[in-house]
DOGULUM-995658 format. One record per residue (C-alpha): x, y, z; residue number from 1. Coordinates in steps of 0.001 Angstrom, whole numbers, padded with zeros to 6 digits. Layout:
N
[[X, Y, Z], NUM];
...
# end
This chain:
667
[[000000, 000000, 000000], 1];
[[001398, 003411, -000951], 2];
[[001952, 006050, 001822], 3];
[[-000507, 008453, 000202], 4];
[[-003230, 005836, 000076], 5];
[[-002537, 004883, 003678], 6];
[[-002792, 008533, 004875], 7];
[[-006018, 009054, 002904], 8];
[[-007503, 005867, 004375], 9];
[[-006544, 006957, 007921], 10];
[[-008099, 010412, 007349], 11];
[[-011270, 008791, 006035], 12];
[[-011371, 006541, 009093], 13];
[[-011009, 009545, 011423], 14];
[[-013837, 011380, 009639], 15];
[[-016109, 008365, 009885], 16];
[[-015328, 008010, 013576], 17];
[[-016038, 011717, 014190], 18];
[[-019407, 011339, 012467], 19];
[[-020088, 008262, 014562], 20];
[[-019175, 010154, 017755], 21];
[[-021542, 013009, 016873], 22];
[[-024371, 010706, 015896], 23];
[[-023953, 008542, 019000], 24];
[[-024095, 011709, 021158], 25];
[[-027625, 012505, 019960], 26];
[[-029398, 009600, 021708], 27];
[[-027391, 010330, 024869], 28];
[[-028541, 013963, 024791], 29];
[[-032114, 012914, 024056], 30];
[[-031992, 010527, 027005], 31];
[[-030670, 013338, 029207], 32];
[[-033478, 015670, 028129], 33];
[[-036142, 013047, 028771], 34];
[[-034715, 012211, 032183], 35];
[[-034445, 015930, 033029], 36];
[[-038124, 016457, 032114], 37];
[[-039134, 013469, 034209], 38];
[[-037138, 014768, 037150], 39];
[[-038703, 018212, 036773], 40];
[[-042162, 016652, 036729], 41];
[[-041365, 014592, 039797], 42];
[[-039992, 017701, 041534], 43];
[[-043195, 019620, 040750], 44];
[[-045310, 016753, 042075], 45];
[[-043208, 016687, 045218], 46];
[[-043693, 020449, 045648], 47];
[[-047466, 020101, 045271], 48];
[[-047556, 017257, 047803], 49];
[[-045546, 019376, 050222], 50];
[[-047955, 022329, 049654], 51];
[[-050967, 020074, 050341], 52];
[[-049373, 018862, 053558], 53];
[[-048735, 022408, 054743], 54];
[[-052300, 023413, 053807], 55];
[[-053738, 020555, 055893], 56];
[[-051613, 021611, 058835], 57];
[[-052926, 025209, 058583], 58];
[[-056543, 024005, 058199], 59];
[[-056390, 021703, 061203], 60];
[[-054243, 023736, 063544], 61];
[[-055086, 027343, 062696], 62];
[[-058572, 027433, 061117], 63];
[[-060650, 024569, 062536], 64];
[[-060142, 025631, 066202], 65];
[[-061619, 029087, 065407], 66];
[[-064947, 027584, 064286], 67];
[[-067803, 026066, 066271], 68];
[[-068006, 022955, 064073], 69];
[[-071276, 023592, 062183], 70];
[[-071761, 023246, 058388], 71];
[[-070479, 026453, 056774], 72];
[[-073301, 026336, 054244], 73];
[[-075348, 027737, 057120], 74];
[[-073073, 030776, 057093], 75];
[[-070521, 032093, 059558], 76];
[[-071628, 033190, 062954], 77];
[[-070603, 036598, 064193], 78];
[[-068212, 035261, 066822], 79];
[[-066589, 032896, 064277], 80];
[[-066090, 035741, 061841], 81];
[[-064618, 037871, 064613], 82];
[[-062166, 035146, 065555], 83];
[[-061283, 034569, 061920], 84];
[[-060788, 038263, 061267], 85];
[[-058558, 038621, 064304], 86];
[[-056491, 035486, 063638], 87];
[[-057039, 034772, 059975], 88];
[[-055629, 038025, 058778], 89];
[[-052359, 037132, 060403], 90];
[[-052388, 033646, 058904], 91];
[[-053307, 034767, 055372], 92];
[[-051014, 037719, 055042], 93];
[[-047621, 036535, 056163], 94];
[[-044659, 035177, 054230], 95];
[[-045675, 031527, 054809], 96];
[[-049318, 031929, 053745], 97];
[[-050014, 034434, 050992], 98];
[[-053812, 034105, 050922], 99];
[[-056406, 032327, 053012], 100];
[[-060077, 031758, 052144], 101];
[[-062798, 029741, 053754], 102];
[[-065413, 028057, 051548], 103];
[[-068511, 026100, 052394], 104];
[[-069187, 022576, 051094], 105];
[[-070840, 024060, 047962], 106];
[[-067540, 025760, 047058], 107];
[[-068736, 029288, 047841], 108];
[[-066324, 031708, 049589], 109];
[[-067747, 032540, 053009], 110];
[[-064714, 034304, 054364], 111];
[[-061451, 035720, 052944], 112];
[[-058567, 037140, 054898], 113];
[[-058195, 039881, 052294], 114];
[[-061948, 040272, 051624], 115];
[[-061594, 039110, 047996], 116];
[[-063824, 036749, 045946], 117];
[[-066449, 036458, 048713], 118];
[[-069459, 034529, 047401], 119];
[[-067696, 033085, 044367], 120];
[[-067688, 029353, 043648], 121];
[[-064630, 027385, 042458], 122];
[[-064658, 023888, 040902], 123];
[[-061528, 022820, 042795], 124];
[[-063308, 023731, 046040], 125];
[[-066219, 021471, 045106], 126];
[[-063762, 018574, 044619], 127];
[[-062101, 019308, 047940], 128];
[[-065516, 019419, 049628], 129];
[[-065923, 015776, 048589], 130];
[[-062896, 014913, 050696], 131];
[[-059993, 015083, 048204], 132];
[[-057271, 017709, 048474], 133];
[[-056587, 019600, 045234], 134];
[[-053289, 021376, 044612], 135];
[[-051733, 022972, 041549], 136];
[[-049276, 025695, 040642], 137];
[[-050723, 029111, 040066], 138];
[[-049800, 032747, 039878], 139];
[[-051053, 035149, 042582], 140];
[[-054147, 037131, 041436], 141];
[[-054540, 034945, 038308], 142];
[[-058013, 033601, 039240], 143];
[[-061217, 035252, 038097], 144];
[[-062342, 037897, 040590], 145];
[[-058842, 038450, 041970], 146];
[[-057762, 042082, 042107], 147];
[[-054275, 043444, 041816], 148];
[[-051306, 042735, 039640], 149];
[[-050183, 039248, 038838], 150];
[[-047981, 038072, 041683], 151];
[[-045351, 035372, 042262], 152];
[[-045656, 031673, 041543], 153];
[[-047470, 029841, 044306], 154];
[[-049113, 026605, 045319], 155];
[[-052878, 026923, 045337], 156];
[[-054344, 024274, 047628], 157];
[[-057937, 023291, 048411], 158];
[[-058172, 021023, 051433], 159];
[[-061236, 019651, 053248], 160];
[[-062003, 021393, 056567], 161];
[[-063238, 019172, 059394], 162];
[[-064787, 020179, 062716], 163];
[[-062337, 020346, 065594], 164];
[[-065136, 019117, 067890], 165];
[[-066465, 015975, 066124], 166];
[[-064348, 015597, 062889], 167];
[[-067248, 016069, 060475], 168];
[[-066522, 017831, 057197], 169];
[[-067833, 021389, 057428], 170];
[[-066143, 023263, 054550], 171];
[[-063036, 023838, 052466], 172];
[[-059933, 025886, 053155], 173];
[[-058358, 027582, 050139], 174];
[[-054775, 028522, 050854], 175];
[[-052016, 030024, 048754], 176];
[[-048457, 029062, 049740], 177];
[[-045288, 030584, 048231], 178];
[[-043687, 028121, 045767], 179];
[[-040216, 029702, 045815], 180];
[[-039119, 028162, 049170], 181];
[[-040478, 024778, 048164], 182];
[[-038793, 024951, 044775], 183];
[[-035505, 026069, 046344], 184];
[[-035596, 023178, 048789], 185];
[[-036265, 020635, 046015], 186];
[[-033971, 022306, 043475], 187];
[[-030917, 021877, 045694], 188];
[[-031203, 018084, 045569], 189];
[[-032478, 018119, 041991], 190];
[[-029501, 020061, 040710], 191];
[[-027119, 017647, 042425], 192];
[[-028966, 014672, 040990], 193];
[[-029170, 016270, 037551], 194];
[[-025448, 017018, 037599], 195];
[[-024699, 013420, 038564], 196];
[[-027051, 012175, 035857], 197];
[[-025548, 014331, 033143], 198];
[[-022037, 013478, 034269], 199];
[[-022926, 009797, 034231], 200];
[[-024399, 010058, 030754], 201];
[[-021299, 011854, 029534], 202];
[[-019046, 009225, 031068], 203];
[[-021265, 006555, 029498], 204];
[[-020895, 008238, 026118], 205];
[[-017131, 008396, 026524], 206];
[[-017088, 004725, 027515], 207];
[[-019172, 003831, 024490], 208];
[[-016774, 005794, 022306], 209];
[[-013849, 003950, 023850], 210];
[[-015490, 000557, 023399], 211];
[[-016492, 001453, 019847], 212];
[[-012974, 002618, 019046], 213];
[[-011521, -000582, 020488], 214];
[[-014022, -002779, 018652], 215];
[[-013445, -000840, 015446], 216];
[[-009685, -001362, 015719], 217];
[[-010219, -005055, 016477], 218];
[[-012595, -005423, 013534], 219];
[[-010110, -003691, 011240], 220];
[[-007367, -006029, 012441], 221];
[[-009704, -008998, 012029], 222];
[[-010651, -007830, 008533], 223];
[[-006983, -007456, 007610], 224];
[[-006274, -010919, 009020], 225];
[[-009205, -012443, 007134], 226];
[[-008158, -010697, 003948], 227];
[[-004664, -012105, 004401], 228];
[[-005860, -015628, 005247], 229];
[[-008217, -015606, 002275], 230];
[[-005170, -015602, 000012], 231];
[[-002354, -016946, 002219], 232];
[[-001462, -020109, 004083], 233];
[[-001704, -019469, 007852], 234];
[[001309, -021687, 008684], 235];
[[003943, -020585, 006180], 236];
[[002572, -017196, 005120], 237];
[[002897, -018249, 001475], 238];
[[000079, -017660, -001013], 239];
[[-002554, -020386, -000764], 240];
[[-004210, -022476, -003466], 241];
[[-006788, -019751, -004181], 242];
[[-004201, -017041, -004837], 243];
[[-002053, -019543, -006727], 244];
[[-004943, -020266, -009096], 245];
[[-005620, -016545, -009635], 246];
[[-001970, -015725, -010280], 247];
[[-001598, -018749, -012554], 248];
[[-004583, -017640, -014660], 249];
[[-003073, -014155, -015065], 250];
[[000370, -015548, -015908], 251];
[[-001051, -017929, -018522], 252];
[[-003093, -015121, -020089], 253];
[[000025, -012929, -020387], 254];
[[002311, -015714, -021619], 255];
[[003139, -016585, -025237], 256];
[[005270, -018984, -027258], 257];
[[008434, -016945, -026654], 258];
[[007933, -016513, -022916], 259];
[[006080, -019538, -021610], 260];
[[004639, -020276, -018184], 261];
[[005344, -023429, -016185], 262];
[[003069, -024610, -013371], 263];
[[004859, -027014, -011045], 264];
[[003792, -029144, -008086], 265];
[[006452, -030017, -005482], 266];
[[005694, -032824, -003044], 267];
[[008046, -033770, -000197], 268];
[[009105, -037414, -000051], 269];
[[008741, -039267, 003274], 270];
[[007287, -036229, 005030], 271];
[[004793, -038514, 006792], 272];
[[007741, -040196, 008520], 273];
[[008767, -036832, 010001], 274];
[[005278, -036286, 011439], 275];
[[005045, -039831, 012752], 276];
[[008541, -039816, 014264], 277];
[[009059, -036243, 015472], 278];
[[005453, -035077, 015825], 279];
[[003299, -032654, 013873], 280];
[[004813, -029636, 015634], 281];
[[008264, -030393, 014241], 282];
[[006668, -031230, 010912], 283];
[[005130, -027746, 010832], 284];
[[008516, -026183, 011639], 285];
[[010049, -028108, 008760], 286];
[[007371, -026847, 006358], 287];
[[007975, -023251, 007467], 288];
[[011743, -023585, 006965], 289];
[[011361, -025160, 003520], 290];
[[008826, -022521, 002495], 291];
[[011356, -019816, 003391], 292];
[[014006, -021592, 001332], 293];
[[011777, -021723, -001709], 294];
[[010852, -018047, -001338], 295];
[[014491, -016964, -001066], 296];
[[015737, -018998, -004039], 297];
[[012828, -018253, -006364], 298];
[[013240, -015752, -009181], 299];
[[011708, -012343, -008539], 300];
[[008920, -012702, -011115], 301];
[[007940, -016213, -010009], 302];
[[005593, -017368, -007249], 303];
[[005615, -020188, -004720], 304];
[[002462, -021205, -002820], 305];
[[001498, -023893, -000356], 306];
[[-001227, -025992, -001940], 307];
[[-001855, -028087, 001163], 308];
[[-000109, -030622, 003397], 309];
[[003482, -031096, 002205], 310];
[[002677, -029909, -001333], 311];
[[003901, -026632, -002835], 312];
[[003000, -024983, -006133], 313];
[[005364, -022891, -008244], 314];
[[004601, -020511, -011132], 315];
[[007556, -019889, -013433], 316];
[[007063, -017022, -015877], 317];
[[009072, -016034, -018944], 318];
[[010423, -019570, -019428], 319];
[[012060, -020468, -022777], 320];
[[010749, -024011, -023087], 321];
[[010598, -027108, -020843], 322];
[[014396, -027391, -020677], 323];
[[014776, -024142, -018766], 324];
[[011865, -025110, -016499], 325];
[[013632, -028392, -015665], 326];
[[016836, -026485, -014808], 327];
[[015032, -024056, -012475], 328];
[[012975, -026752, -010770], 329];
[[016022, -028997, -010363], 330];
[[017817, -026163, -008558], 331];
[[014796, -025663, -006287], 332];
[[014675, -029395, -005596], 333];
[[018379, -029326, -004674], 334];
[[017739, -026418, -002291], 335];
[[015023, -028417, -000527], 336];
[[017341, -031427, -000223], 337];
[[019979, -029491, 001737], 338];
[[020155, -030746, 005369], 339];
[[018140, -028860, 007953], 340];
[[018413, -029141, 011736], 341];
[[015131, -029882, 013460], 342];
[[015144, -030388, 017210], 343];
[[018932, -030964, 017197], 344];
[[018381, -033648, 014539], 345];
[[019761, -033039, 011021], 346];
[[017254, -033967, 008328], 347];
[[017473, -034148, 004547], 348];
[[014285, -034607, 002537], 349];
[[013992, -035067, -001179], 350];
[[011080, -033861, -003266], 351];
[[009214, -035056, -006327], 352];
[[008369, -032375, -008900], 353];
[[005952, -032418, -011800], 354];
[[005212, -029535, -014147], 355];
[[003154, -028575, -017189], 356];
[[003735, -025761, -019701], 357];
[[001479, -023078, -021161], 358];
[[001118, -022800, -024054], 359];
[[002122, -026260, -025055], 360];
[[000379, -028681, -022712], 361];
[[-002956, -026915, -023259], 362];
[[-005835, -026103, -020953], 363];
[[-006503, -023420, -018384], 364];
[[-004833, -023027, -014991], 365];
[[-006884, -025787, -013354], 366];
[[-006145, -028245, -016162], 367];
[[-002427, -027454, -016130], 368];
[[-002268, -027817, -012362], 369];
[[-003977, -031211, -012583], 370];
[[-001460, -032306, -015223], 371];
[[001457, -031029, -013157], 372];
[[000061, -032991, -010224], 373];
[[-000122, -036112, -012380], 374];
[[003483, -035612, -013526], 375];
[[004525, -035233, -009890], 376];
[[003028, -038634, -009048], 377];
[[004945, -040124, -011969], 378];
[[008140, -038556, -010605], 379];
[[007415, -039961, -007152], 380];
[[006528, -043415, -008420], 381];
[[009504, -043681, -010754], 382];
[[011988, -041742, -008532], 383];
[[012794, -039349, -011368], 384];
[[013041, -036045, -009483], 385];
[[011535, -033621, -012012], 386];
[[009037, -034794, -014642], 387];
[[007396, -032824, -017468], 388];
[[003800, -033863, -018143], 389];
[[003105, -036036, -021164], 390];
[[-000340, -037055, -022443], 391];
[[000439, -040739, -021864], 392];
[[000706, -040008, -018150], 393];
[[-002988, -039300, -017997], 394];
[[-004832, -042437, -016984], 395];
[[-007913, -040553, -015790], 396];
[[-009388, -039286, -019038], 397];
[[-013039, -038387, -019552], 398];
[[-013902, -041971, -020499], 399];
[[-012477, -043298, -017230], 400];
[[-014329, -040657, -015258], 401];
[[-017532, -041734, -016980], 402];
[[-016841, -045369, -016104], 403];
[[-016315, -044447, -012457], 404];
[[-019650, -042646, -012416], 405];
[[-021342, -045708, -013958], 406];
[[-019742, -048339, -011729], 407];
[[-022030, -047738, -008754], 408];
[[-025051, -048486, -010916], 409];
[[-023245, -051413, -012526], 410];
[[-022994, -053141, -009144], 411];
[[-026687, -052573, -008495], 412];
[[-027631, -053781, -011995], 413];
[[-025513, -056954, -011619], 414];
[[-023283, -056105, -014581], 415];
[[-020109, -057379, -012884], 416];
[[-018771, -060879, -013526], 417];
[[-016153, -063015, -011809], 418];
[[-013593, -065029, -013743], 419];
[[-011348, -067494, -011927], 420];
[[-007736, -068479, -012684], 421];
[[-006456, -071710, -011132], 422];
[[-003318, -072032, -008982], 423];
[[-001710, -075479, -009051], 424];
[[000400, -077208, -006412], 425];
[[003529, -078517, -008200], 426];
[[004417, -081101, -005594], 427];
[[000967, -082706, -005545], 428];
[[000107, -081912, -009193], 429];
[[-003354, -080557, -008476], 430];
[[-005279, -077275, -008389], 431];
[[-005561, -076092, -004782], 432];
[[-006834, -072514, -005226], 433];
[[-008336, -070085, -007705], 434];
[[-007907, -066326, -007944], 435];
[[-011124, -064314, -008405], 436];
[[-010754, -061626, -011090], 437];
[[-013542, -059114, -011727], 438];
[[-014862, -058235, -015175], 439];
[[-017487, -055687, -016187], 440];
[[-020122, -056620, -018756], 441];
[[-020663, -053034, -019901], 442];
[[-023938, -052595, -021845], 443];
[[-022218, -050372, -024453], 444];
[[-018488, -051171, -024376], 445];
[[-018808, -054890, -023913], 446];
[[-016604, -056934, -021557], 447];
[[-014140, -054677, -019708], 448];
[[-011034, -056092, -018033], 449];
[[-009763, -054721, -014692], 450];
[[-007088, -052524, -016281], 451];
[[-009869, -050479, -017911], 452];
[[-011460, -049321, -014660], 453];
[[-009725, -050611, -011504], 454];
[[-006794, -048092, -011387], 455];
[[-009262, -045193, -011343], 456];
[[-011752, -046915, -009029], 457];
[[-009039, -047628, -006442], 458];
[[-008660, -043854, -005961], 459];
[[-012328, -043454, -004987], 460];
[[-014745, -044667, -002327], 461];
[[-016248, -047054, -004894], 462];
[[-013433, -049518, -004218], 463];
[[-015145, -050465, -000940], 464];
[[-018477, -051733, -002361], 465];
[[-016562, -053330, -005255], 466];
[[-014304, -055256, -002856], 467];
[[-017298, -056415, -000805], 468];
[[-019085, -057576, -003980], 469];
[[-016063, -059544, -005235], 470];
[[-015439, -061246, -001890], 471];
[[-019101, -062174, -001348], 472];
[[-019477, -063695, -004831], 473];
[[-016056, -065381, -004723], 474];
[[-016753, -067332, -001511], 475];
[[-020244, -068148, -002790], 476];
[[-018650, -069870, -005791], 477];
[[-016465, -072153, -003653], 478];
[[-019181, -074692, -002872], 479];
[[-020068, -074963, -006560], 480];
[[-016432, -075525, -007538], 481];
[[-015473, -077913, -004752], 482];
[[-018118, -079170, -002304], 483];
[[-015392, -081122, -000497], 484];
[[-014025, -077914, 001017], 485];
[[-010407, -078334, -000142], 486];
[[-010298, -075555, -002729], 487];
[[-009372, -072008, -001652], 488];
[[-010170, -068690, -003311], 489];
[[-007913, -065603, -003494], 490];
[[-009255, -062032, -003645], 491];
[[-007180, -058900, -004321], 492];
[[-007350, -056078, -001769], 493];
[[-006486, -052433, -002571], 494];
[[-004271, -050185, -000464], 495];
[[-007231, -047885, 000220], 496];
[[-009214, -050735, 001757], 497];
[[-006338, -052095, 003826], 498];
[[-005812, -048867, 005802], 499];
[[-009506, -048437, 006566], 500];
[[-010038, -048897, 010354], 501];
[[-013095, -051143, 009976], 502];
[[-011803, -053194, 007031], 503];
[[-011186, -056370, 009058], 504];
[[-014678, -056168, 010567], 505];
[[-016215, -055874, 007075], 506];
[[-014325, -058936, 005797], 507];
[[-015283, -061070, 008801], 508];
[[-018930, -059990, 008547], 509];
[[-019122, -061050, 004881], 510];
[[-017580, -064430, 005674], 511];
[[-019942, -064939, 008612], 512];
[[-022933, -064379, 006322], 513];
[[-021565, -066820, 003716], 514];
[[-020755, -069510, 006266], 515];
[[-017548, -070430, 004403], 516];
[[-014550, -071860, 006251], 517];
[[-012262, -068851, 006715], 518];
[[-009194, -071023, 006044], 519];
[[-010358, -071293, 002416], 520];
[[-010003, -067506, 001905], 521];
[[-006761, -065860, 000745], 522];
[[-006417, -062071, 000646], 523];
[[-003766, -060849, -001812], 524];
[[-002072, -057557, -000831], 525];
[[000556, -055790, -002941], 526];
[[003817, -054546, -001429], 527];
[[002718, -050982, -002232], 528];
[[-000458, -051436, -000197], 529];
[[001581, -052679, 002769], 530];
[[003753, -049568, 002705], 531];
[[000838, -047087, 002563], 532];
[[000414, -047284, 006351], 533];
[[002616, -050093, 007729], 534];
[[001386, -049971, 011316], 535];
[[-002301, -050048, 010466], 536];
[[-001737, -052685, 007774], 537];
[[000031, -054892, 010319], 538];
[[-002805, -054541, 012829], 539];
[[-005472, -055292, 010208], 540];
[[-003668, -058326, 008786], 541];
[[-002961, -059689, 012272], 542];
[[-006677, -059504, 013087], 543];
[[-007624, -061305, 009868], 544];
[[-004950, -063993, 010294], 545];
[[-006061, -064595, 013867], 546];
[[-009460, -065577, 012429], 547];
[[-007927, -068111, 010018], 548];
[[-007733, -066006, 006834], 549];
[[-004559, -066500, 004805], 550];
[[-002526, -063458, 003679], 551];
[[-000576, -063372, 000394], 552];
[[001875, -060688, -000758], 553];
[[001182, -060131, -004457], 554];
[[003708, -058879, -007052], 555];
[[006585, -059536, -004650], 556];
[[009892, -058125, -005873], 557];
[[008414, -055074, -007569], 558];
[[008206, -053058, -004337], 559];
[[010575, -052059, -001562], 560];
[[009243, -053945, 001436], 561];
[[011933, -054661, 004008], 562];
[[012459, -058282, 004979], 563];
[[012288, -057315, 008637], 564];
[[008818, -055872, 008127], 565];
[[007663, -058950, 006190], 566];
[[008899, -061214, 008963], 567];
[[006650, -059424, 011458], 568];
[[003515, -059820, 009343], 569];
[[001220, -062902, 009509], 570];
[[001930, -063798, 005861], 571];
[[001438, -067299, 004466], 572];
[[002342, -066756, 000801], 573];
[[004663, -064781, -001502], 574];
[[003644, -064369, -005145], 575];
[[006639, -063608, -007367], 576];
[[005973, -060679, -009684], 577];
[[005199, -062051, -013135], 578];
[[007720, -059711, -014787], 579];
[[010526, -061854, -013339], 580];
[[008792, -065126, -014215], 581];
[[008103, -064107, -017817], 582];
[[011774, -063222, -018376], 583];
[[013419, -066028, -016392], 584];
[[013852, -068365, -019364], 585];
[[015672, -065734, -021449], 586];
[[017473, -063678, -018802], 587];
[[019727, -065483, -016292], 588];
[[019504, -062522, -013908], 589];
[[015731, -062797, -013691], 590];
[[016050, -066568, -013239], 591];
[[018446, -065922, -010352], 592];
[[015967, -063475, -008791], 593];
[[013158, -066025, -009010], 594];
[[015294, -068746, -007377], 595];
[[016386, -066301, -004642], 596];
[[012787, -065324, -003850], 597];
[[011804, -069004, -003623], 598];
[[014656, -069722, -001208], 599];
[[013894, -066570, 000799], 600];
[[010202, -067408, 001075], 601];
[[010943, -070955, 002229], 602];
[[013438, -069703, 004800], 603];
[[010745, -067425, 006239], 604];
[[008188, -070243, 006265], 605];
[[006103, -068901, 003355], 606];
[[004505, -070737, 000478], 607];
[[005851, -069321, -002808], 608];
[[003684, -068904, -005922], 609];
[[004981, -067934, -009353], 610];
[[002482, -066085, -011525], 611];
[[002885, -065416, -015227], 612];
[[003826, -069013, -016144], 613];
[[003233, -069160, -019893], 614];
[[005610, -071839, -021179], 615];
[[006510, -075437, -020416], 616];
[[010146, -074309, -020048], 617];
[[009226, -071836, -017304], 618];
[[007163, -074541, -015585], 619];
[[010116, -076935, -015683], 620];
[[012501, -074312, -014258], 621];
[[010105, -073462, -011432], 622];
[[009645, -077153, -010641], 623];
[[013413, -077561, -010485], 624];
[[013660, -074529, -008194], 625];
[[011112, -076205, -005880], 626];
[[008489, -073484, -006259], 627];
[[005300, -074428, -004429], 628];
[[002508, -073138, -006705], 629];
[[002209, -071805, -010232], 630];
[[-000364, -069643, -011971], 631];
[[-000502, -068478, -015564], 632];
[[-001761, -069010, -019086], 633];
[[000178, -072265, -019500], 634];
[[-001886, -073755, -016711], 635];
[[-005199, -072038, -017553], 636];
[[-006551, -068662, -018524], 637];
[[-009141, -066960, -016291], 638];
[[-012588, -068385, -017044], 639];
[[-016184, -068129, -015918], 640];
[[-017494, -070313, -013123], 641];
[[-019435, -072780, -015271], 642];
[[-016511, -073418, -017592], 643];
[[-014050, -073722, -014708], 644];
[[-016260, -076225, -012943], 645];
[[-016113, -078479, -016014], 646];
[[-012397, -077978, -016693], 647];
[[-011113, -078130, -013103], 648];
[[-010537, -081928, -012875], 649];
[[-008309, -081994, -016011], 650];
[[-006285, -078754, -015649], 651];
[[-003288, -080297, -013889], 652];
[[-003050, -083236, -016289], 653];
[[-003430, -080998, -019333], 654];
[[-000477, -078914, -018151], 655];
[[001621, -082046, -017695], 656];
[[001926, -081751, -013947], 657];
[[003183, -084847, -012142], 658];
[[003472, -085392, -008384], 659];
[[006974, -084618, -007109], 660];
[[008950, -086625, -004569], 661];
[[009023, -085252, -001039], 662];
[[011541, -082472, -000411], 663];
[[013607, -081861, 002683], 664];
[[011658, -078811, 003860], 665];
[[008117, -079081, 002494], 666];
[[005712, -076114, 002828], 667];
# end
């Protein structure tokens, strides 16, 4: 933000706050005025009540004793008038009582200390004659019939007059009391209270201003924080995925053939091990340190963002072709690989990088990012460091996405089929197990093999219902294939299923419903699946093995599973990857690998199966190497249940299998 813009924004903020202060003062002032009016009204009422009390005192103590106690409507007697004239003049003409009149119960003046208004009738006097005192503020000589100039403000009171002898009501006393002393007495306390009230309201207004100022500052800070977090990663402070996408779109729009744009995805290798070993706190520190490294070593016009987890995105602008992009990204990868000390422990992590170019690889920012992500997974899988996207990397095209969307309905519509491929025991020359392989009888595309849909399905939640369907139908077929109960069935399990916490419970529930002997079930797990989450995989497989289910490691030799880890797992079988078996008859090195795996498996107490047996020569070599089981096209291709049931008795003989003599360490 420029200084001028900042000053203008601050000035605007001050003006807005001044307006707010003025506007907020208005209701405070209005409240003060209302309260002041209420207090004035209460003070007036108090003055009138005080005037009524004084009037009653005068009527009872000074007037009633001068009368004989008869109804004044009968008129005053001479002696009463004499007493009133001699005493009443003093009462009604001093500073405490400005005027005194005596009225009968009809409201007519029968006597006045100043001889005014005699014979007149007043409505207030009629009300007082009924027994209710009436008081109000008035000006002296303001009533009809009063003579003289208008005098000071006073309290005009009409109070019932009762006989001093028997207490009966005999008339009304009209008395005028000066209001100034009463008002002065009340005003002293009222002014103090009003001052306290106004001071309190002012303090309240100041407090409200202070709170509002504090809240406004907090809201501005919160707004700035939210604005920052909307476009930045809260941990590293780097731009986030949202800002990365916006900046990528702008860069692609401004790029051309001469100055291309590269979108790259950088993913840290083995970062999960850091979190698991050193804790997520140290993992966060590592991400912050690596983010700073990337920021420092990036070119000025380029951008690095954190896309999530241990994944960073990079925008390279003004690049002269993929070669220059590879050079820049290789340097960044080398920077990340430099050792870093974390909790007194030196660490060195490598990264896998994939990138896509614009123009060149086509598509908008989202499409290029997806392709860079795909290239990154290729780099990680093939340990190639930096990989430029190629169209043949993309296994998730629109057709595959359509198949994934249709698969859920395919299960419900019973479009899936199971084919079974036999596994033969070389020593006993007989088929002892079959592997269940799923096919999809697509209503439009025809019969689809697993390679057409399984790789994509295994990345989605659909792999769970698919696995349950295959297992349930595979064990159901066992009784049809072999009622004797000797034949076993193998089912492939994906990495996604194996790490699911309730996977073992699902498998056992399906087998309980089928009623099949659990020892007839083999679950085939690839080495890659075992390495996805080794601890959870070990717990799941141990639970399944404890219930009699056999565990087989499929495609053994293609992964990187340590022998120590394998020895801790409840494994019963190793299946040699068919790539080694297919090449063993033409490549002595592959033949040596196959023999070594057989010896290793036997030494660990495992049964060893060779898959991919397609020639009699390979079968003979495996027999000589004392392999336990074989599977492949030479023995039998996968086939439907009905056909397998008919062919099963003759498969071993057709392949030329003959029982072998006992070996020293049979398995």
